[in-house]
ZALUMBA-534089 format. One record per residue (C-alpha): residue number from 1; z, y, x; residue in three letters. Coordinates in steps of 0.25 Angstrom, whole numbers. Layout:
  seq     zz     yy     xx  type
  NUM      Z      Y      X   ALA
...
END
This chain:
  seq     zz     yy     xx  type
    1   -906    550   -385   MET
    2   -908    550   -400   SER
    3   -906    539   -410   LEU
    4   -918    534   -418   ARG
    5   -922    524   -428   LEU
    6   -924    510   -422   ALA
    7   -939    511   -425   THR
    8   -940    525   -420   GLN
    9   -947    529   -407   GLY
   10   -945    540   -397   ASP
   11   -960    544   -396   LEU
   12   -973    540   -402   GLN
   13   -986    546   -397   VAL
   14  -1000    542   -402   ASN
   15   -993    530   -409   ALA
   16   -996    526   -423   TYR
   17   -985    519   -431   SER
   18   -990    509   -441   THR
   19   -982    499   -450   ILE
   20   -992    487   -447   ILE
   21   -998    490   -433   GLU
   22   -985    495   -427   GLY
   23   -985    507   -417   LYS
   24   -999    508   -411   LYS
   25  -1007    519   -404   LYS
   26  -1013    529   -413   ARG
   27  -1027    529   -417   PRO
   28  -1037    536   -408   PRO
   29  -1045    548   -412   THR
   30  -1060    547   -414   GLU
   31  -1069    559   -409   TYR
   32  -1078    564   -421   VAL
   33  -1083    577   -416   ALA
   34  -1082    590   -408   ALA
   35  -1081    602   -417   LEU
   36  -1082    612   -406   GLY
   37  -1073    623   -400   ALA
   38  -1078    634   -409   ASP
   39  -1069    629   -421   LEU
   40  -1057    635   -413   LEU
   41  -1060    650   -414   ASP
   42  -1046    654   -410   GLY
   43  -1041    656   -424   SER
   44  -1033    646   -432   PRO
   45  -1041    634   -437   LEU
   46  -1039    628   -450   PHE
   47  -1045    615   -453   THR
   48  -1047    608   -467   HIS
   49  -1052    594   -470   LEU
   50  -1062    593   -482   ILE
   51  -1062    579   -488   GLN
   52  -1073    581   -499   ARG
   53  -1073    566   -501   ASP
   54  -1072    553   -494   GLY
   55  -1084    555   -486   THR
   56  -1085    570   -484   GLU
   57  -1075    577   -476   GLN
   58  -1075    590   -467   TYR
   59  -1066    598   -458   TRP
   60  -1066    613   -460   VAL
   61  -1062    622   -449   PHE
   62  -1058    636   -453   MET
   63  -1053    648   -445   THR
   64  -1054    663   -449   LYS
   65  -1068    663   -443   ASN
   66  -1074    653   -451   GLY
   67  -1075    638   -456   ILE
   68  -1082    626   -450   ARG
   69  -1084    612   -457   VAL
   70  -1086    599   -450   PHE
   71  -1088    585   -457   ASP
   72  -1079    574   -451   LEU
   73  -1090    570   -441   THR
   74  -1089    584   -435   GLY
   75  -1102    589   -441   VAL
   76  -1101    604   -444   GLU
   77  -1105    609   -458   LYS
   78  -1111    622   -462   THR
   79  -1101    632   -467   VAL
   80  -1107    644   -474   ASN
   81  -1098    656   -477   ALA
   82  -1107    666   -485   PRO
   83  -1095    676   -486   GLU
   84  -1089    674   -472   GLY
   85  -1075    669   -468   TYR
   86  -1067    681   -471   ASP
   87  -1058    674   -480   TYR
   88  -1053    665   -467   LEU
   89  -1049    678   -460   SER
   90  -1034    679   -456   HIS
   91  -1026    687   -445   SER
   92  -1026    682   -431   ASN
   93  -1013    676   -425   GLY
   94  -1011    665   -436   LEU
   95  -1008    651   -429   LYS
   96  -1014    643   -441   THR
   97  -1026    646   -450   ALA
   98  -1021    652   -463   PRO
   99  -1030    643   -471   PHE
  100  -1028    632   -482   ARG
  101  -1039    623   -488   ALA
  102  -1041    613   -499   THR
  103  -1054    606   -503   THR
  104  -1058    602   -517   VAL
  105  -1071    595   -518   ALA
  106  -1082    604   -510   ASP
  107  -1072    616   -510   TYR
  108  -1062    619   -499   THR
  109  -1053    630   -504   PHE
  110  -1048    639   -491   ILE
  111  -1036    648   -492   VAL
  112  -1033    659   -481   ASN
  113  -1018    661   -482   GLN
  114  -1019    675   -477   THR
  115  -1028    680   -488   LYS
  116  -1021    687   -500   THR
  117  -1028    683   -513   VAL
  118  -1032    695   -521   SER
  119  -1041    699   -533   LEU
  120  -1054    706   -532   ALA
  121  -1055    719   -539   SER
  122  -1065    713   -549   THR
  123  -1059    716   -563   THR
  124  -1063    713   -578   THR
  125  -1069    725   -585   PRO
  126  -1058    734   -589   ALA
  127  -1055    738   -604   PHE
  128  -1064    748   -609   LYS
  129  -1060    760   -617   SER
  130  -1065    754   -630   ASP
  131  -1062    750   -644   ALA
  132  -1067    739   -653   ILE
  133  -1067    742   -668   LEU
  134  -1069    731   -677   ASN
  135  -1072    732   -691   ILE
  136  -1066    719   -697   GLN
  137  -1068    721   -712   ALA
  138  -1076    731   -721   GLY
  139  -1069    736   -733   ASN
  140  -1075    745   -744   TYR
  141  -1070    759   -746   GLY
  142  -1063    760   -733   ARG
  143  -1065    770   -722   THR
  144  -1067    765   -707   TYR
  145  -1063    775   -697   VAL
  146  -1064    775   -682   ILE
  147  -1056    785   -674   LYS
  148  -1057    788   -659   ILE
  149  -1044    794   -653   ASP
  150  -1040    797   -668   GLY
  151  -1053    804   -672   VAL
  152  -1062    798   -682   VAL
  153  -1075    794   -676   LYS
  154  -1080    785   -687   ALA
  155  -1078    783   -702   GLN
  156  -1084    774   -713   TYR
  157  -1080    774   -727   ARG
  158  -1085    760   -733   THR
  159  -1091    760   -747   PRO
  160  -1081    757   -759   ASP
  161  -1087    744   -762   GLY
  162  -1092    746   -776   ASP
  163  -1104    738   -773   SER
  164  -1107    725   -765   ALA
  165  -1119    733   -760   ALA
  166  -1109    741   -751   GLN
  167  -1104    729   -743   SER
  168  -1113    731   -731   PRO
  169  -1105    744   -729   ALA
  170  -1092    737   -727   VAL
  171  -1098    727   -717   ASP
  172  -1090    727   -704   CYS
  173  -1102    728   -695   THR
  174  -1108    740   -704   PHE
  175  -1094    747   -704   ILE
  176  -1094    746   -688   ALA
  177  -1108    752   -688   GLN
  178  -1105    763   -698   ARG
  179  -1093    767   -690   LEU
  180  -1101    767   -677   LEU
  181  -1114    774   -681   ASN
  182  -1114    777   -696   GLY
  183  -1123    766   -700   LYS
  184  -1127    766   -715   THR
  185  -1133    756   -724   ILE
  186  -1139    758   -738   ALA
  187  -1129    754   -749   LEU
  188  -1132    752   -764   GLU
  189  -1125    761   -774   THR
  190  -1112    757   -779   THR
  191  -1107    754   -793   VAL
  192  -1100    767   -794   ASN
  193  -1110    776   -788   ASP
  194  -1123    772   -795   GLN
  195  -1129    786   -795   ALA
  196  -1131    786   -780   ASN
  197  -1141    776   -773   GLY
  198  -1134    772   -760   ASN
  199  -1120    773   -754   TRP
  200  -1117    786   -748   THR
  201  -1110    785   -734   TRP
  202  -1098    793   -733   LYS
  203  -1100    807   -727   SER
  204  -1086    804   -720   THR
  205  -1091    792   -712   ASP
  206  -1092    794   -697   LYS
  207  -1097    785   -686   ASN
  208  -1094    784   -671   LEU
  209  -1108    788   -666   VAL
  210  -1108    801   -674   ASP
  211  -1094    804   -669   GLU
  212  -1099    804   -655   GLY
  213  -1094    790   -651   ILE
  214  -1106    787   -643   THR
  215  -1111    784   -629   GLY
  216  -1115    798   -627   ALA
  217  -1100    802   -628   ASN
  218  -1094    791   -619   GLY
  219  -1093    780   -630   TRP
  220  -1099    766   -631   PHE
  221  -1099    762   -646   VAL
  222  -1105    749   -652   LYS
  223  -1104    741   -665   SER
  224  -1105    726   -664   ILE
  225  -1104    720   -677   GLY
  226  -1091    725   -684   SER
  227  -1086    730   -670   THR
  228  -1087    744   -665   ILE
  229  -1085    746   -650   TYR
  230  -1081    759   -644   ILE
  231  -1079    762   -629   GLN
  232  -1077    775   -622   LYS
  233  -1085    774   -610   THR
  234  -1077    783   -601   ASP
  235  -1065    773   -602   GLY
  236  -1056    783   -608   THR
  237  -1047    778   -619   THR
  238  -1048    781   -634   PHE
  239  -1042    776   -646   ARG
  240  -1050    770   -657   ALA
  241  -1045    768   -672   GLU
  242  -1052    761   -684   LEU
  243  -1047    763   -698   ASP
  244  -1053    753   -708   ASP
  245  -1045    758   -721   GLY
  246  -1040    744   -722   PHE
  247  -1027    746   -713   ASN
  248  -1034    741   -701   GLY
  249  -1037    727   -707   ASN
  250  -1052    730   -707   ALA
  251  -1054    734   -692   SER
  252  -1049    732   -678   LYS
  253  -1048    742   -666   VAL
  254  -1047    735   -652   ILE
  255  -1045    744   -640   GLN
  256  -1043    735   -628   ASN
  257  -1033    726   -635   GLU
  258  -1030    718   -648   THR
  259  -1019    709   -652   GLN
  260  -1026    696   -655   ASP
  261  -1040    690   -653   PHE
  262  -1044    690   -668   PRO
  263  -1044    705   -668   SER
  264  -1056    705   -659   LEU
  265  -1069    708   -666   PRO
  266  -1080    698   -667   ARG
  267  -1090    706   -660   GLN
  268  -1089    717   -649   CYS
  269  -1096    723   -637   VAL
  270  -1098    715   -625   HIS
  271  -1086    715   -615   ASN
  272  -1076    722   -624   ALA
  273  -1062    718   -619   ALA
  274  -1049    717   -628   VAL
  275  -1035    712   -624   GLU
  276  -1029    703   -634   ILE
  277  -1014    707   -633   THR
  278  -1008    696   -641   GLY
  279   -994    696   -646   ALA
  280   -986    709   -645   ALA
  281   -976    709   -633   GLY
  282   -983    697   -626   ASN
  283   -990    702   -614   GLU
  284   -994    687   -610   PHE
  285  -1003    684   -622   ASP
  286  -1014    695   -619   ASN
  287  -1028    692   -616   TYR
  288  -1041    699   -615   TYR
  289  -1055    697   -621   VAL
  290  -1069    702   -620   ARG
  291  -1080    701   -629   TYR
  292  -1092    694   -623   ASP
  293  -1105    697   -630   ALA
  294  -1113    694   -617   LYS
  295  -1118    709   -618   ASN
  296  -1117    721   -626   ASP
  297  -1129    718   -635   ASP
  298  -1125    704   -638   HIS
  299  -1120    703   -653   PRO
  300  -1110    692   -652   HIS
  301  -1099    688   -642   GLY
  302  -1085    682   -640   ILE
  303  -1072    687   -635   TRP
  304  -1068    681   -622   LYS
  305  -1055    681   -615   GLU
  306  -1056    689   -602   VAL
  307  -1046    695   -591   PRO
  308  -1039    708   -594   GLU
  309  -1050    719   -593   PRO
  310  -1048    726   -579   GLY
  311  -1041    714   -572   ILE
  312  -1045    708   -559   LYS
  313  -1052    695   -561   THR
  314  -1057    690   -547   THR
  315  -1050    684   -535   PHE
  316  -1054    692   -522   ASN
  317  -1062    680   -516   ASP
  318  -1060    685   -502   THR
  319  -1045    682   -503   THR
  320  -1046    669   -511   MET
  321  -1048    655   -505   PRO
  322  -1062    652   -501   HIS
  323  -1069    639   -502   VAL
  324  -1077    631   -492   LEU
  325  -1087    623   -501   VAL
  326  -1095    611   -497   ARG
  327  -1109    613   -502   GLU
  328  -1119    603   -507   ALA
  329  -1127    604   -494   ASP
  330  -1115    600   -485   GLY
  331  -1112    614   -480   THR
  332  -1100    622   -483   PHE
  333  -1098    636   -489   THR
  334  -1085    645   -487   PHE
  335  -1084    656   -497   LYS
  336  -1075    663   -507   PRO
  337  -1072    654   -519   ALA
  338  -1077    659   -533   THR
  339  -1064    661   -540   TRP
  340  -1064    661   -555   ASP
  341  -1061    675   -562   LEU
  342  -1050    679   -570   ARG
  343  -1052    674   -585   LYS
  344  -1042    680   -594   ALA
  345  -1029    688   -596   GLY
  346  -1022    698   -587   ASP
  347  -1011    697   -576   ASP
  348  -1001    693   -586   LYS
  349  -1008    683   -595   THR
  350  -1017    677   -584   CYS
  351  -1011    682   -571   PRO
  352  -1019    681   -558   GLN
  353  -1015    669   -549   PRO
  354  -1002    672   -541   SER
  355  -1010    670   -528   PHE
  356  -1017    684   -530   VAL
  357  -1010    694   -520   GLY
  358  -1005    682   -512   SER
  359  -1010    673   -501   LYS
  360  -1013    658   -503   LEU
  361  -1005    648   -495   ASN
  362  -1012    635   -499   ASP
  363  -1023    629   -507   VAL
  364  -1023    615   -514   PHE
  365  -1029    606   -525   PHE
  366  -1021    600   -535   PHE
  367  -1024    594   -549   LYS
  368  -1038    600   -549   ASN
  369  -1033    614   -546   ARG
  370  -1035    622   -533   VAL
  371  -1022    628   -530   GLY
  372  -1016    639   -521   PHE
  373  -1002    642   -516   LEU
  374   -998    656   -514   SER
  375   -984    661   -512   LYS
  376   -975    653   -522   GLU
  377   -986    650   -531   SER
  378   -996    638   -534   VAL
  379  -1009    643   -540   ILE
  380  -1019    632   -545   MET
  381  -1033    634   -551   SER
  382  -1038    630   -564   ARG
  383  -1039    615   -565   ALA
  384  -1053    611   -561   GLY
  385  -1057    625   -558   SER
  386  -1053    628   -543   TYR
  387  -1057    643   -543   PHE
  388  -1050    647   -556   ASP
  389  -1036    653   -555   PHE
  390  -1036    661   -568   TRP
  391  -1031    657   -582   ARG
  392  -1042    655   -592   ALA
  393  -1036    662   -603   THR
  394  -1024    671   -606   ALA
  395  -1022    665   -620   THR
  396  -1018    651   -615   ALA
  397  -1013    643   -603   LEU
  398  -1024    632   -601   LEU
  399  -1021    619   -594   ASP
  400  -1032    621   -583   ASP
  401  -1027    636   -580   ASP
  402  -1023    639   -566   PRO
  403  -1009    636   -562   ILE
  404  -1000    647   -555   ASP
  405   -985    643   -552   VAL
  406   -975    647   -542   ALA
  407   -965    639   -535   GLY
  408   -951    639   -540   VAL
  409   -938    641   -532   GLY
  410   -927    650   -528   ALA
  411   -934    655   -515   GLU
  412   -948    659   -512   VAL
  413   -957    647   -509   SER
  414   -970    651   -503   ILE
  415   -979    639   -506   LEU
  416   -988    634   -494   HIS
  417   -994    620   -498   TYR
  418   -997    611   -510   ALA
  419   -999    596   -509   GLU
  420  -1001    586   -521   ALA
  421   -992    575   -522   GLN
  422   -994    565   -534   PHE
  423   -997    574   -546   ASP
  424   -989    586   -541   ARG
  425   -991    597   -531   LEU
  426   -981    599   -520   VAL
  427   -980    613   -515   ILE
  428   -973    617   -502   PHE
  429   -967    630   -498   SER
  430   -959    634   -486   ASP
  431   -946    628   -491   ARG
  432   -949    620   -504   ARG
  433   -958    610   -511   GLN
  434   -963    612   -525   PHE
  435   -970    603   -535   ILE
  436   -981    608   -544   LEU
  437   -984    598   -555   MET
  438   -988    598   -570   GLY
  439   -990    587   -580   ASN
  440  -1002    578   -580   GLU
  441  -1011    590   -580   LEU
  442  -1007    602   -571   LEU
  443  -1008    614   -580   THR
  444  -1002    628   -580   PRO
  445   -993    623   -591   LYS
  446   -988    611   -584   THR
  447   -987    615   -570   VAL
  448   -974    617   -564   SER
  449   -969    619   -549   ILE
  450   -955    615   -545   ARG
  451   -947    614   -532   PRO
  452   -948    600   -527   SER
  453   -941    599   -513   THR
  454   -935    610   -504   ALA
  455   -940    606   -490   PHE
  456   -945    617   -480   PRO
  457   -960    615   -476   SER
  458   -968    620   -465   ALA
  459   -978    630   -471   PRO
  460   -988    628   -459   GLN
  461   -992    614   -462   VAL
  462   -997    608   -475   ALA
  463   -990    596   -481   PRO
  464   -998    584   -483   VAL
  465   -999    573   -493   SER
  466   -998    558   -490   SER
  467   -998    548   -501   GLY
  468   -985    551   -509   GLN
  469   -979    560   -498   SER
  470   -981    574   -494   LEU
  471   -978    578   -479   PHE
  472   -974    592   -475   PHE
  473   -968    598   -463   ALA
  474   -955    606   -461   MET
  475   -952    615   -449   ASP
  476   -940    611   -442   ARG
  477   -938    620   -430   GLY
  478   -946    615   -418   LEU
  479   -951    603   -426   PHE
  480   -956    599   -439   THR
  481   -951    590   -450   MET
  482   -961    582   -459   ILE
  483   -956    579   -473   ARG
  484   -962    569   -482   GLU
  485   -962    574   -497   TYR
  486   -962    563   -507   THR
  487   -960    564   -522   MET
  488   -957    554   -533   GLU
  489   -969    556   -543   PRO
  490   -961    552   -555   GLU
  491   -949    562   -553   THR
  492   -955    572   -544   GLY
  493   -943    571   -535   ARG
  494   -947    574   -521   ALA
  495   -941    574   -507   ASP
  496   -946    576   -492   ALA
  497   -941    567   -481   ASP
  498   -942    570   -467   ASP
  499   -952    561   -460   THR
  500   -947    567   -446   THR
  501   -932    565   -448   SER
  502   -933    554   -437   HIS
  503   -941    563   -428   VAL
  504   -936    577   -431   PRO
  505   -941    583   -418   GLN
  506   -955    577   -418   TYR
  507   -965    586   -424   ILE
  508   -965    599   -416   PRO
  509   -967    613   -421   GLY
  510   -973    616   -435   SER
  511   -985    607   -439   PRO
  512   -997    613   -445   THR
  513  -1005    601   -449   LEU
  514  -1002    588   -457   MET
  515  -1010    577   -462   ALA
  516  -1007    563   -469   ALA
  517  -1014    550   -470   ALA
  518  -1009    543   -483   PRO
  519  -1016    530   -480   GLN
  520  -1009    529   -467   GLU
  521   -996    535   -470   ASP
  522   -997    545   -459   MET
  523   -995    560   -457   LEU
  524  -1000    568   -446   ALA
  525   -993    582   -442   VAL
  526   -998    592   -432   TYR
  527   -990    603   -425   SER
  528   -996    614   -416   PRO
  529   -984    612   -407   GLN
  530   -991    599   -403   ASP
  531  -1005    602   -405   PRO
  532  -1012    589   -400   ALA
  533  -1003    579   -408   ALA
  534  -1001    574   -422   LEU
  535   -987    570   -427   TYR
  536   -990    557   -435   VAL
  537   -981    552   -446   TYR
  538   -983    537   -450   LYS
  539   -975    532   -462   TYR
  540   -975    520   -471   TYR
  541   -969    519   -485   TRP
  542   -966    506   -492   ALA
  543   -963    510   -506   GLN
  544   -952    520   -505   ASP
  545   -947    517   -490   GLN
  546   -953    523   -478   LYS
  547   -955    512   -468   LEU
  548   -961    520   -457   GLN
  549   -959    535   -452   SER
  550   -966    536   -439   SER
  551   -970    549   -432   TRP
  552   -979    549   -419   SER
  553   -986    560   -411   ARG
  554  -1001    558   -409   TRP
  555  -1006    566   -398   GLU
  556  -1021    568   -395   PHE
  557  -1024    570   -380   PRO
  558  -1034    581   -377   GLY
  559  -1031    589   -390   VAL
  560  -1027    603   -390   GLU
  561  -1024    605   -405   THR
  562  -1025    596   -417   ILE
  563  -1033    606   -427   LEU
  564  -1032    597   -439   ASN
  565  -1031    583   -444   PHE
  566  -1032    576   -457   LYS
  567  -1032    561   -462   PHE
  568  -1044    555   -470   ILE
  569  -1039    542   -475   ASP
  570  -1035    535   -462   SER
  571  -1042    544   -452   LYS
  572  -1036    556   -445   LEU
  573  -1046    567   -443   LEU
  574  -1042    576   -432   LEU
  575  -1047    590   -428   VAL
  576  -1044    592   -413   LEU
  577  -1044    604   -403   ASN
  578  -1048    597   -390   ARG
  579  -1050    607   -378   ASN
  580  -1053    619   -388   GLY
  581  -1064    611   -396   SER
  582  -1062    605   -410   VAL
  583  -1064    590   -411   PHE
  584  -1064    581   -423   PHE
  585  -1058    567   -422   GLU
  586  -1052    556   -431   THR
  587  -1042    545   -430   MET
  588  -1042    532   -438   ASP
  589  -1028    529   -442   ILE
  590  -1030    517   -451   GLN
  591  -1022    504   -447   PRO
  592  -1030    493   -441   GLY
  593  -1041    502   -436   ALA
  594  -1050    496   -425   VAL
  595  -1063    500   -418   ASP
  596  -1076    495   -424   PRO
  597  -1078    481   -418   GLY
  598  -1065    482   -410   GLY
  599  -1051    476   -412   GLU
  600  -1043    490   -410   PHE
  601  -1045    505   -409   VAL
  602  -1048    511   -395   ILE
  603  -1037    521   -394   ASN
  604  -1045    533   -388   LEU
  605  -1044    547   -393   ASP
  606  -1057    555   -396   ARG
  607  -1064    541   -397   ARG
  608  -1079    542   -397   ILE
  609  -1087    530   -399   LEU
  610  -1100    529   -392   VAL
  611  -1108    518   -398   SER
  612  -1122    522   -395   SER
  613  -1127    515   -383   THR
  614  -1140    524   -382   ALA
  615  -1141    531   -368   GLY
  616  -1131    523   -360   ARG
  617  -1136    520   -346   ILE
  618  -1130    508   -338   TYR
  619  -1130    508   -323   ASP
  620  -1129    494   -319   PRO
  621  -1128    497   -304   PHE
  622  -1115    505   -306   ASN
  623  -1111    498   -319   ASP
  624  -1109    510   -327   LYS
  625  -1115    516   -340   THR
  626  -1118    530   -344   VAL
  627  -1115    533   -359   VAL
  628  -1119    545   -366   PRO
  629  -1109    551   -375   VAL
  630  -1108    562   -386   SER
  631  -1096    569   -380   PHE
  632  -1091    574   -367   ASP
  633  -1083    563   -360   PRO
  634  -1078    573   -349   SER
  635  -1070    581   -360   GLU
  636  -1059    570   -361   GLU
  637  -1053    559   -354   ASP
  638  -1062    549   -361   TYR
  639  -1061    534   -359   VAL
  640  -1071    523   -364   CYS
  641  -1068    510   -372   VAL
  642  -1078    501   -377   THR
  643  -1080    499   -392   GLY
  644  -1084    486   -399   ALA
  645  -1099    483   -398   THR
  646  -1099    468   -401   GLY
  647  -1104    458   -390   GLY
  648  -1105    468   -379   THR
  649  -1099    467   -365   ALA
  650  -1087    476   -368   LEU
  651  -1078    473   -380   PRO
  652  -1070    484   -388   HIS
  653  -1059    491   -381   GLY
  654  -1063    490   -366   ILE
  655  -1062    503   -358   MET
  656  -1074    507   -350   VAL
  657  -1072    515   -337   GLN
  658  -1078    529   -338   ILE
  659  -1085    532   -325   LEU
  660  -1091    546   -327   GLU
  661  -1091    557   -338   LYS
  662  -1102    566   -341   GLY
  663  -1104    576   -352   VAL
  664  -1111    567   -362   ASP
  665  -1111    554   -354   THR
  666  -1100    544   -349   VAL
  667  -1102    534   -338   THR
  668  -1095    521   -340   LEU
  669  -1092    509   -331   ALA
  670  -1100    496   -335   GLY
  671  -1111    493   -345   ASP
  672  -1107    499   -358   VAL
  673  -1122    502   -363   THR
  674  -1119    494   -376   GLN
  675  -1104    497   -378   GLU
  676  -1098    506   -389   LYS
  677  -1089    515   -382   LEU
  678  -1076    523   -386   TYR
  679  -1073    535   -378   PHE
  680  -1060    542   -380   GLY
  681  -1047    548   -373   THR
  682  -1034    540   -371   PRO
  683  -1021    543   -378   TYR
  684  -1007    538   -376   VAL
  685   -998    531   -386   MET
  686   -983    532   -383   ARG
  687   -971    527   -391   TYR
  688   -957    528   -385   ARG
  689   -946    520   -390   PHE
  690   -933    526   -394   SER
  691   -920    522   -387   ASP
  692   -917    507   -391   ILE
  693   -904    504   -397   PHE
  694   -897    492   -403   ILE
  695   -895    495   -417   ARG
  696   -885    490   -427   GLN
  697   -884    491   -443   PRO
  698   -879    504   -448   SER
  699   -871    506   -461   GLN
  700   -883    513   -468   ASN
  701   -891    500   -467   GLY
  702   -899    505   -455   GLY
  703   -896    503   -440   SER
  704   -890    512   -429   SER
  705   -891    512   -414   ALA
  706   -880    507   -406   VAL
  707   -879    517   -395   THR
  708   -866    512   -388   GLN
  709   -868    501   -377   GLY
  710   -879    499   -368   ARG
  711   -893    493   -372   LEU
  712   -901    488   -360   GLN
  713   -916    486   -365   LEU
  714   -922    474   -358   ILE
  715   -936    474   -365   LYS
  716   -944    479   -376   LEU
  717   -953    470   -384   ILE
  718   -965    476   -391   LEU
  719   -973    469   -402   GLN
  720   -987    473   -402   TYR
  721   -999    470   -411   SER
  722  -1014    472   -408   LYS
  723  -1012    479   -395   SER
  724  -1019    479   -382   THR
  725  -1011    489   -374   PHE
  726   -996    492   -374   ILE
  727   -989    500   -363   GLN
  728   -974    502   -363   VAL
  729   -967    512   -353   GLU
  730   -952    510   -350   VAL
  731   -945    522   -344   THR
  732   -930    520   -340   PRO
  733   -922    533   -339   LEU
  734   -924    538   -325   GLY
  735   -934    527   -321   ARG
  736   -949    525   -320   ALA
  737   -957    521   -332   THR
  738   -961    506   -332   ARG
  739   -974    503   -339   THR
  740   -977    490   -346   TYR
  741   -991    487   -351   VAL
  742   -996    476   -361   HIS
  743  -1011    474   -364   ASN
  744  -1009    465   -375   GLY
  745  -1014    453   -368   ARG
  746  -1007    440   -368   LEU
  747  -1010    429   -358   MET
  748  -1016    417   -363   GLY
  749  -1021    424   -376   ASP
  750  -1035    420   -379   PRO
  751  -1037    434   -384   GLU
  752  -1034    439   -370   ASN
  753  -1048    441   -365   ARG
  754  -1051    450   -353   ALA
  755  -1060    462   -356   GLY
  756  -1056    463   -370   ILE
  757  -1045    472   -377   ALA
  758  -1038    463   -386   THR
  759  -1027    465   -396   LEU
  760  -1014    457   -396   ASN
  761  -1001    456   -403   ASP
  762   -988    452   -395   GLY
  763   -976    457   -388   ASN
  764   -974    466   -376   PHE
  765   -961    465   -369   ALA
  766   -957    477   -360   VAL
  767   -945    477   -350   PRO
  768   -936    489   -353   ILE
  769   -924    486   -344   LEU
  770   -917    499   -347   ALA
  771   -906    505   -356   GLN
  772   -910    508   -370   ASN
  773   -908    523   -370   ASN
  774   -912    525   -355   ARG
  775   -927    520   -356   VAL
  776   -940    525   -363   LYS
  777   -949    515   -368   ILE
  778   -963    519   -373   GLU
  779   -975    511   -378   ILE
  780   -988    518   -372   VAL
  781  -1002    516   -375   ASN
  782  -1012    524   -366   ASP
  783  -1023    515   -368   SER
  784  -1035    514   -378   TYR
  785  -1030    500   -382   LEU
  786  -1021    498   -395   PRO
  787  -1006    495   -395   SER
  788   -998    492   -407   SER
  789   -983    489   -406   VAL
  790   -977    483   -418   ILE
  791   -962    482   -414   SER
  792   -953    483   -402   ALA
  793   -940    474   -398   GLU
  794   -931    476   -387   TRP
  795   -922    467   -379   VAL
  796   -909    473   -372   GLY
  797   -895    471   -368   GLU
  798   -884    478   -375   TYR
  799   -870    480   -370   VAL
  800   -860    487   -379   SER
  801   -850    496   -374   ARG
  802   -840    493   -385   THR
  803   -836    481   -393   ARG
  804   -830    481   -407   ARG
  805   -817    474   -409   VAL
END
């Protein structure tokens, strides 16, 4: 015997607890489509629901052998994989598929958790063995000297400037050309040398070409404006010097690096690369530029920031997440994503994402960024650019740059899942929860990640969001605890209450799937240890008080395994394995639902509505009708119930006897040529009361059970609403079960008409006649008819063993 709350039952199967309608039979499942047995290829199956918009959704089925896509009517879509499915491969022996997925518009990002992300061998062009010599100023009477490895290879003595006519000889572009190839121009005589006609160039002048710095000798040289570019084509190093006779203030030599950007020449050869070293002693302000002139013959260009020469720039797309793209023609394409290339910096100033060299654990979408979890880090793309994980520049940290932060804590916390709550991201590790947040805008400057709570969480099942709550699982030996994580949006203070505290040994094993319906305040949990059932949590909050916290087990007869399930609004979508084949079914869980034209829902699983009357044949001599159907009625233990047709002989909710079952026909008793017919399989609702005790007020304001004395139960009075069938089984200890059935009909009630299933409200008194703790009382509904119990009262005789004096 275990003591429970006054409103707590001992068993609840296929029952649905509601605040308004009481405890009623769970809604039935509706058959949608048979998807085939070939979806189960023996390897672990991963399913993902794409919710593109309010009218277009798809189920994605994924194994290591491929991907198939179906819409919610069961129609298969074409999936093209031009580069195959190698990314989905994984080792044999895994119990669950190692995939994660999230959908953003027409793109579904798919992660294989077994793949280690790497960079491709593609690199930027390496530094060349070159020198950029820039003549920055031309001065009269100066000697410009170029030395290669300490040897003078070019020399030019400028005129003394006695006449303005000599000014072309000190033009920066001319000086560069003079040093390169010995170019001369005609200059008029000077004031001090009138006897001679023209300027006589110094015999000591030299130029690079005459000194053998040419292509034939393994050099590439070129002048572009006032710049001389020298490159040693075999890649061996050399040292270039330029003396301008002006203490270095009239020229600049750059070999692979310079301290600041203004030192760069205005013109240079296409693709020349330079490192800007920045302040001395600061290794984090370096950046790299290349001269972009479109091509070597283009006279003008600009210096653009680029990655370090020789550094890897490209993700190995075979190891990165792939995408499943919905195309404009309605087909799907599975392919490697086109990830952005590295844009700037090196491994210090613009380091590679921390997931490189590691495996990815999860993929998510938050604040217009695609994100990944890897080891202890959260890595998010550039805002609005979902394939870009590189900084735009090494010179500044931009607001839209990618985000790469690690969880903080004394112990190593491997991050498994991320779920958004309010304007924050809640991240789950094995033993701790973290909150990632920023200001109004989430940027690399404002982002922060801090520990929130320290509850263990099960890594094999993803947390789910429902309104202002997050539900997550926690392994507890042979059973599982489900916690409800809540946060105060103003302060960020968080806690996680145990929703299974009153049923600690209820959910068996380790769940692998959870889904929530915020509209209905419902959570569903699946555990492989009970493969044909869902554990359903129904709750109700009134401001800050939880008035309902009900767990029940929903079982599905004929199901081998529940493969997946999701909620869309108030509809539960189910992917089921029945007899080795995959089926798609739905369940409408909205309150007050009724069949079209009827007063209630016909409770049959795998419901199939046969509304077409074409092809039906009535045999008046034997009073039977052959009805063609689109399913095989011999596969399951189907029953048949009429739907509402309006004005026909049989009203809604009347069972029709099945006489024969064929492969695609069924023979029914009577004339049903014009009736809408529901076919389906029965399922049983069962609710068992906990032991009933007298209760007295307790010191903490509640109530406590009085366990001393003897309580003899005389009868149980059930108040019901909108019910047609209620059955109560009473089993005293060691005695046979007594069954009491109430069909909701009241003698003398004008609504009590023969041949019609009517709904009634009222009370049903059930004799108990047994001691309170030596009897089992169960409410059972094995019919297709509805039942809804609002409350229960009991009448008994109590004898106390003691008396206070």
